ROSE-4610 file (N, C-alpha, C; in Angstrom, 1 decimal, always signed):
// ROSE-4610
residu = [M/M/M/A/A/A/T/T/T/S/S/S/K/K/K/T/T/T/P/P/P/K/K/K/T/T/T/N/N/N/V/V/V/N/N/N/Y/Y/Y/L/L/L/P/P/P/Q/Q/Q/G/G/G/L/L/L/A/A/A/P/P/P/V/V/V/V/V/V/P/P/P/Q/Q/Q/L/L/L/V/V/V/I/I/I/A/A/A/G/G/G/A/A/A/Q/Q/Q/Q/Q/Q/A/A/A/I/I/I/E/E/E/F/F/F/Y/Y/Y/Q/Q/Q/K/K/K/A/A/A/F/F/F/G/G/G/A/A/A/E/E/E/L/L/L/L/L/L/H/H/H/A/A/A/M/M/M/P/P/P/G/G/G/P/P/P/K/K/K/G/G/G/S/S/S/I/I/I/M/M/M/H/H/H/A/A/A/S/S/S/I/I/I/R/R/R/I/I/I/G/G/G/E/E/E/A/A/A/T/T/T/L/L/L/F/F/F/I/I/I/S/S/S/D/D/D/S/S/S/T/T/T/E/E/E/F/F/F/A/A/A/K/K/K/P/P/P/T/T/T/A/A/A/S/S/S/N/N/N/T/T/T/Y/Y/Y/L/L/L/Y/Y/Y/V/V/V/K/K/K/D/D/D/V/V/V/D/D/D/A/A/A/V/V/V/F/F/F/E/E/E/R/R/R/A/A/A/V/V/V/K/K/K/A/A/A/G/G/G/A/A/A/V/V/V/V/V/V/L/L/L/A/A/A/P/P/P/L/L/L/A/A/A/N/N/N/M/M/M/F/F/F/W/W/W/G/G/G/D/D/D/R/R/R/W/W/W/G/G/G/M/M/M/V/V/V/A/A/A/D/D/D/P/P/P/F/F/F/G/G/G/N/N/N/Q/Q/Q/F/F/F/Q/Q/Q/L/L/L/G/G/G/Q/Q/Q/H/H/H/V/V/V/E/E/E/D/D/D/V/V/V/T/T/T/P/P/P/E/E/E/E/E/E/M/M/M/Q/Q/Q/K/K/K/R/R/R/M/M/M/A/A/A/A/A/A/L/L/L/P/P/P/K/K/K/Q/Q/Q]
num = [1/1/1/2/2/2/3/3/3/4/4/4/5/5/5/6/6/6/7/7/7/8/8/8/9/9/9/10/10/10/11/11/11/12/12/12/13/13/13/14/14/14/15/15/15/16/16/16/17/17/17/18/18/18/19/19/19/20/20/20/21/21/21/22/22/22/23/23/23/24/24/24/25/25/25/26/26/26/27/27/27/28/28/28/29/29/29/30/30/30/31/31/31/32/32/32/33/33/33/34/34/34/35/35/35/36/36/36/37/37/37/38/38/38/39/39/39/40/40/40/41/41/41/42/42/42/43/43/43/44/44/44/45/45/45/46/46/46/47/47/47/48/48/48/49/49/49/50/50/50/51/51/51/52/52/52/53/53/53/54/54/54/55/55/55/56/56/56/57/57/57/58/58/58/59/59/59/60/60/60/61/61/61/62/62/62/63/63/63/64/64/64/65/65/65/66/66/66/67/67/67/68/68/68/69/69/69/70/70/70/71/71/71/72/72/72/73/73/73/74/74/74/75/75/75/76/76/76/77/77/77/78/78/78/79/79/79/80/80/80/81/81/81/82/82/82/83/83/83/84/84/84/85/85/85/86/86/86/87/87/87/88/88/88/89/89/89/90/90/90/91/91/91/92/92/92/93/93/93/94/94/94/95/95/95/96/96/96/97/97/97/98/98/98/99/99/99/100/100/100/101/101/101/102/102/102/103/103/103/104/104/104/105/105/105/106/106/106/107/107/107/108/108/108/109/109/109/110/110/110/111/111/111/112/112/112/113/113/113/114/114/114/115/115/115/116/116/116/117/117/117/118/118/118/119/119/119/120/120/120/121/121/121/122/122/122/123/123/123/124/124/124/125/125/125/126/126/126/127/127/127/128/128/128/129/129/129/130/130/130/131/131/131/132/132/132/133/133/133/134/134/134/135/135/135/136/136/136/137/137/137/138/138/138/139/139/139/140/140/140/141/141/141/142/142/142/143/143/143/144/144/144/145/145/145/146/146/146/147/147/147/148/148/148/149/149/149/150/150/150/151/151/151/152/152/152/153/153/153]
x = [+19.1/+18.4/+17.0/+16.0/+14.7/+14.3/+13.4/+12.9/+11.4/+10.9/+9.8/+8.5/+8.8/+7.7/+8.1/+7.0/+7.0/+7.5/+8.5/+8.7/+7.7/+7.3/+6.4/+7.2/+6.5/+7.0/+5.8/+6.1/+5.2/+5.3/+5.7/+5.8/+4.6/+4.0/+2.7/+3.0/+2.2/+2.4/+2.6/+2.0/+1.9/+2.8/+3.9/+4.8/+4.1/+4.3/+3.8/+3.5/+2.4/+2.1/+1.9/+1.9/+1.7/+0.1/-0.4/-1.9/-1.5/-2.4/-2.2/-1.9/-2.5/-1.9/-1.2/+0.3/+0.9/+1.4/+1.0/+1.4/+2.8/+3.6/+4.9/+5.2/+5.9/+6.4/+7.6/+7.8/+9.3/+9.4/+10.6/+10.8/+12.3/+12.4/+14.0/+14.1/+14.8/+15.1/+14.4/+14.4/+13.5/+13.9/+15.0/+15.5/+14.8/+14.9/+14.1/+12.7/+12.0/+10.7/+10.4/+11.0/+10.8/+10.9/+11.9/+11.9/+10.8/+10.3/+9.0/+7.9/+7.7/+6.6/+6.5/+7.8/+7.9/+7.4/+7.9/+7.4/+6.2/+5.6/+4.2/+3.2/+3.4/+2.4/+2.7/+3.9/+4.2/+4.6/+5.1/+5.5/+6.6/+6.5/+7.7/+8.4/+9.8/+10.6/+10.7/+10.3/+10.3/+11.6/+12.1/+13.1/+13.7/+15.0/+15.5/+16.8/+16.7/+17.8/+18.6/+20.0/+20.7/+21.1/+21.1/+21.4/+22.8/+23.1/+24.3/+24.2/+25.4/+25.7/+24.8/+24.3/+23.5/+22.1/+21.8/+20.2/+19.5/+18.3/+17.4/+16.8/+17.3/+17.0/+15.4/+15.2/+13.8/+13.6/+12.7/+12.4/+10.8/+10.6/+9.1/+8.6/+7.6/+7.3/+5.9/+5.5/+4.2/+3.6/+2.4/+1.7/+0.2/+0.1/-1.1/-1.0/-2.1/-2.0/-1.5/-1.2/-0.7/+0.6/+1.2/+2.5/+2.7/+3.7/+3.9/+5.5/+5.7/+7.1/+7.7/+8.9/+9.5/+10.9/+11.2/+12.5/+12.8/+14.2/+14.8/+14.3/+14.1/+14.0/+15.4/+15.3/+16.5/+16.1/+17.1/+16.8/+15.7/+15.7/+14.6/+13.3/+13.4/+12.2/+11.8/+11.0/+11.0/+10.0/+10.2/+9.4/+8.1/+7.2/+5.6/+5.2/+4.0/+3.1/+1.8/+1.4/+0.3/-0.8/-1.8/-2.8/-3.4/-3.2/-3.3/-4.4/-5.5/-6.3/-5.7/-5.5/-4.9/-6.0/-6.6/-7.4/-6.4/-6.8/-6.2/-7.2/-6.5/-7.6/-7.9/-6.7/-7.1/-6.5/-7.6/-7.2/-6.7/-7.2/-6.8/-5.4/-4.9/-3.7/-2.6/-3.0/-2.2/-2.0/-3.2/-3.2/-2.4/-2.3/-1.5/-0.1/+0.2/+1.6/+2.0/+1.4/+1.9/+2.2/+1.2/+1.5/+3.0/+3.0/+4.3/+5.5/+5.4/+6.4/+6.8/+5.8/+6.3/+5.2/+4.1/+3.1/+2.3/+1.7/+0.9/-0.4/-1.2/-2.8/-3.4/-4.0/-4.7/-6.3/-6.6/-8.0/-7.9/-8.8/-8.6/-9.7/-9.3/-10.3/-11.7/-12.5/-14.0/-14.8/-15.9/-16.7/-17.6/-17.4/-17.9/-19.4/-19.9/-21.1/-21.3/-20.1/-20.0/-19.6/-19.6/-19.4/-17.8/-16.9/-15.4/-15.2/-14.3/-13.7/-12.5/-12.3/-11.5/-10.6/-9.4/-8.6/-7.6/-6.8/-6.1/-4.7/-3.5/-2.1/-1.3/-0.3/+0.7/+2.0/+2.7/+4.1/+5.1/+6.4/+7.3/+7.9/+7.4/+8.0/+6.9/+5.8/+4.8/+3.7/+3.5/+2.4/+1.4/+0.2/-1.0/-1.6/-2.0/-2.3/-3.7/-5.0/-6.3/-6.3/-6.3/-6.3/-8.0/-8.3/-9.6/-9.8/-10.8/-11.2/-12.6/-13.1/-14.6/-15.3/-16.3/-16.9/-18.5/-19.0/-20.4/-20.7/-21.4/-22.0/-23.2/-23.2/-24.2/-24.8/-26.2/-26.8/-26.5/-26.8/-26.7/-27.7/-28.9/-29.8/-29.7/-29.1/-28.9/-27.6/-26.7/-25.6/-26.1/-27.1/-27.7/-28.3/-29.1/-29.8/-28.6/-27.6/-26.4/-25.8/-25.7/-25.0/-25.9/-27.2/-28.1/-28.1/-28.0/-27.8/-26.7/-25.6/-24.3/-24.4/-23.8/-23.8/-23.5/-24.1/-23.7/-22.4/-21.6/-20.2/-20.5]
y = [+17.8/+17.5/+18.1/+17.2/+17.5/+18.5/+19.4/+20.4/+20.1/+20.5/+20.3/+21.1/+22.1/+22.9/+22.9/+22.9/+23.1/+24.5/+24.8/+26.0/+26.8/+27.9/+28.7/+29.0/+28.6/+29.0/+29.4/+29.7/+29.8/+28.5/+27.6/+26.4/+25.5/+25.0/+24.2/+23.0/+22.6/+21.4/+20.0/+20.1/+19.0/+19.2/+18.3/+18.5/+18.5/+19.2/+19.4/+18.0/+17.7/+16.3/+15.2/+15.3/+14.2/+14.3/+13.3/+13.3/+13.2/+13.5/+13.7/+12.2/+11.1/+9.8/+9.2/+8.7/+8.0/+6.6/+5.6/+4.3/+4.1/+3.4/+3.2/+1.8/+1.1/-0.3/-0.5/-1.2/-1.4/-2.9/-3.0/-4.3/-4.5/-6.0/-6.6/-6.5/-5.8/-5.8/-4.6/-3.5/-2.5/-2.1/-2.1/-2.0/-2.9/-4.2/-5.1/-5.1/-4.4/-4.2/-3.1/-2.1/-1.0/-1.6/-2.3/-2.9/-3.7/-4.5/-5.3/-4.6/-3.4/-2.3/-1.7/-1.4/-0.8/-1.8/-3.0/-4.1/-4.4/-4.7/-5.2/-4.2/-2.9/-1.8/-0.5/-0.6/+0.4/+1.8/+1.5/+2.6/+3.3/+4.5/+5.5/+5.9/+5.5/+6.0/+7.6/+8.1/+9.7/+10.1/+9.3/+9.5/+8.4/+8.3/+7.3/+7.9/+7.6/+8.1/+7.0/+6.9/+5.6/+5.5/+4.4/+4.2/+3.4/+2.8/+2.1/+0.7/+0.5/-0.9/-1.1/-0.1/-0.2/-0.4/-0.1/+0.0/+1.2/+1.1/+2.4/+2.8/+4.1/+4.6/+5.1/+5.5/+6.2/+6.4/+6.0/+6.1/+6.3/+7.1/+7.2/+6.8/+6.2/+5.8/+6.3/+6.5/+6.8/+5.7/+5.2/+4.3/+4.9/+5.3/+6.2/+7.4/+7.9/+9.1/+9.0/+7.8/+7.4/+7.3/+8.0/+7.7/+6.9/+6.1/+5.0/+5.3/+5.3/+5.3/+3.9/+3.7/+2.4/+2.7/+1.7/+1.8/+0.3/+0.1/-1.2/-1.3/-2.6/-2.7/-2.8/-2.5/-2.4/-2.7/-2.7/-3.1/-2.2/-1.0/+0.0/-0.2/-0.3/-0.3/-1.8/-2.7/-3.9/-4.1/-5.2/-5.4/-5.3/-4.7/-4.5/-5.5/-5.9/-6.4/-5.6/-5.2/-4.5/-5.2/-4.7/-5.1/-3.7/-3.5/-2.2/-2.4/-1.6/-1.4/-0.6/-1.0/-0.1/+0.0/+1.1/+1.3/+1.7/+1.0/+1.3/+1.4/+2.0/+2.2/+0.8/-0.2/-1.5/-2.7/-3.0/-4.1/-5.3/-5.7/-7.0/-6.7/-5.9/-5.6/-5.7/-4.8/-4.8/-6.0/-6.7/-8.1/-8.9/-9.1/-9.9/-9.5/-8.2/-7.8/-8.1/-8.0/-8.3/-9.6/-10.6/-12.0/-12.3/-11.9/-12.2/-11.5/-10.5/-10.0/-10.9/-11.8/-12.8/-12.8/-11.9/-11.8/-13.1/-13.6/-14.8/-14.5/-15.1/-14.8/-15.5/-14.4/-14.9/-15.0/-14.1/-14.3/-13.8/-14.4/-14.2/-13.0/-12.4/-11.3/-11.8/-10.9/-11.0/-9.6/-9.7/-8.6/-8.7/-7.8/-7.9/-7.1/-7.6/-7.1/-5.5/-5.0/-3.6/-2.7/-3.3/-2.5/-2.4/-3.0/-3.1/-4.4/-4.5/-5.5/-5.6/-7.0/-6.9/-8.4/-8.4/-9.5/-9.1/-10.0/-9.8/-10.7/-10.1/-10.8/-10.3/-11.3/-11.0/-10.7/-9.9/-9.7/-10.5/-10.7/-11.5/-11.1/-10.0/-9.2/-9.4/-9.9/-10.3/-9.2/-8.5/-7.6/-8.2/-7.9/-8.2/-6.7/-7.0/-6.0/-6.2/-5.5/-5.6/-4.8/-5.4/-4.6/-4.5/-3.2/-2.8/-1.9/-2.1/-1.1/-0.7/+0.3/+0.6/+0.4/-0.3/-0.5/-0.3/-0.1/+0.0/+1.0/+1.9/+2.4/+1.6/+1.4/+0.4/+1.1/+1.3/+2.1/+1.0/+1.7/+1.1/-0.1/+0.2/-0.8/-2.0/-1.7/-2.8/-3.8/-3.0/-3.7/-4.7/-4.2/-5.1/-6.5/-6.1/-7.2/-8.0/-7.8/-8.7/-9.4/-8.8/-9.4/-10.5/-10.2/-11.3/-12.4/-12.2/-13.2/-14.1/-13.9/-14.3/-15.9/-16.7/-18.0/-18.1/-18.7/-18.6/-19.6/-18.8/-19.7/-20.3]
z = [+18.8/+20.0/+19.9/+20.5/+20.4/+21.3/+21.3/+22.1/+22.6/+23.5/+24.1/+23.5/+22.6/+22.1/+20.6/+19.9/+18.3/+18.1/+17.2/+16.7/+16.0/+16.1/+15.3/+13.9/+12.9/+11.7/+10.7/+9.4/+8.4/+7.6/+8.1/+7.2/+7.5/+6.5/+6.6/+7.4/+8.2/+8.9/+8.1/+7.1/+6.2/+4.9/+4.7/+3.6/+2.3/+1.5/+0.1/-0.6/-1.0/-1.9/-0.9/+0.3/+1.4/+1.9/+2.2/+2.7/+4.4/+5.2/+6.8/+7.1/+6.6/+6.9/+5.8/+6.2/+5.4/+5.9/+5.4/+5.9/+5.6/+6.5/+6.6/+6.7/+5.8/+5.8/+6.3/+7.5/+7.9/+7.4/+6.6/+5.9/+6.2/+6.4/+6.3/+4.7/+4.2/+2.5/+1.8/+2.5/+1.8/+0.3/-0.1/-1.4/-2.3/-2.0/-2.7/-2.6/-1.6/-1.6/-2.6/-2.8/-3.6/-5.1/-5.2/-6.5/-6.9/-6.0/-6.2/-6.5/-5.6/-5.9/-7.0/-7.6/-8.9/-10.0/-10.0/-10.8/-10.8/-9.5/-9.2/-9.4/-8.9/-9.1/-9.7/-10.4/-11.1/-10.1/-8.9/-7.9/-8.5/-8.3/-8.6/-7.2/-7.2/-6.3/-6.1/-5.0/-4.8/-4.1/-3.2/-2.3/-1.5/-1.6/-0.7/+0.1/+1.4/+2.3/+2.6/+2.3/+2.6/+4.1/+4.7/+6.1/+6.2/+7.3/+7.5/+6.7/+6.3/+5.5/+4.4/+3.6/+2.5/+2.8/+3.9/+4.3/+3.8/+4.0/+3.6/+4.9/+5.4/+6.6/+6.3/+5.1/+4.7/+3.3/+2.8/+1.5/+1.3/-0.1/-0.1/-1.6/-1.9/-3.2/-3.3/-4.5/-4.9/-6.0/-5.5/-6.2/-6.6/-7.9/-8.3/-7.6/-6.7/-6.0/-4.5/-4.1/-2.7/-2.5/-1.2/-1.0/+0.2/+0.1/+1.1/+1.7/+2.9/+3.4/+3.6/+3.4/+3.4/+4.1/+5.1/+5.6/+6.1/+6.2/+6.5/+8.0/+8.5/+10.0/+10.6/+11.7/+12.7/+14.1/+14.9/+16.4/+17.0/+16.5/+17.0/+16.5/+15.0/+14.4/+13.8/+14.4/+14.0/+12.6/+12.1/+10.7/+11.1/+10.2/+10.3/+9.1/+9.4/+8.3/+8.1/+6.7/+6.5/+5.9/+5.8/+4.6/+4.3/+3.1/+2.3/+1.1/+1.2/+0.1/-0.9/-2.2/-3.2/-4.2/-4.4/-5.7/-7.0/-8.1/-9.3/-10.4/-11.6/-12.7/-13.5/-13.5/-14.2/-13.4/-12.6/-11.4/-12.2/-13.3/-13.8/-14.3/-14.9/-15.5/-14.2/-13.0/-12.0/-11.2/-11.1/-10.4/-11.2/-12.6/-13.3/-13.1/-13.2/-13.0/-11.6/-10.7/-9.2/-9.1/-9.6/-9.6/-10.4/-11.7/-12.3/-11.7/-10.8/-10.1/-8.8/-8.5/-7.4/-6.2/-6.3/-5.3/-5.3/-4.1/-4.0/-3.8/-4.8/-4.7/-3.5/-2.6/-1.5/-1.9/-2.7/-3.2/-4.6/-5.5/-7.0/-7.3/-8.4/-8.7/-9.0/-8.5/-8.6/-8.6/-8.8/-8.9/-7.3/-6.7/-5.2/-5.1/-4.1/-3.6/-3.5/-3.0/-2.7/-3.9/-5.1/-6.3/-6.9/-6.1/-6.5/-7.4/-8.2/-8.8/-7.8/-7.2/-6.0/-6.1/-5.5/-5.4/-4.3/-3.7/-2.7/-3.0/-2.8/-3.0/-1.6/-1.7/-0.7/-1.4/-0.8/-1.3/-0.5/-0.9/-0.7/+1.0/+1.5/+2.7/+3.8/+3.7/+4.7/+4.6/+3.6/+3.5/+2.5/+2.9/+1.9/+1.3/+0.0/-0.8/-1.4/-1.1/-1.7/-2.7/-3.8/-5.1/-5.8/-5.9/-6.3/-7.1/-8.0/-9.0/-8.7/-8.5/-8.5/-9.8/-9.8/-11.1/-10.9/-10.0/-9.8/-8.6/-8.6/-7.4/-6.8/-5.6/-4.9/-3.9/-3.8/-2.7/-1.4/-0.2/+0.8/+0.9/+0.4/+0.5/-0.5/-1.5/-2.6/-2.1/-1.4/-0.7/+0.4/+1.1/+2.2/+1.5/+0.4/-0.5/-0.7/-1.3/-2.0/-0.8/+0.3/+1.4/+1.8/+2.0/+2.5/+1.6/+0.3/-0.6/-0.8/+0.0/-0.1/+0.5/+0.0/+0.7/+2.2/+3.0/+4.5/+4.7/+5.5/+5.7/+7.3]
């Protein structure tokens, strides 16, 4: 039963190994999504709590240094769609691996004016992943010049 007051303890408010903000993907087919993220992004499954009828009530995966929570959608928790920016050490390799795993290319890889090599893919579950690798430090002034030189749309 929930109480109206937070109990006073010596426990840190933040579980060890987690950042203060953890994205959660609520997906119809959480187990399949976890398997996709393992193939596409090299995700490591940290924890999975089974739910009713083979569903996943809660899972956590790690991609690089980031943690994501994943759960199956329910009547209470409707499916979500996200747009996540994921920095990786070798964006060309990760992009290729994601496409081989079944991701759809939304934007091909290119060196961008802000200093990242960047591309975007969609997973089979309605989520978009912007994949980036920082390749150049760009000053704000240089970024403005580069933006001004872009073709007008």
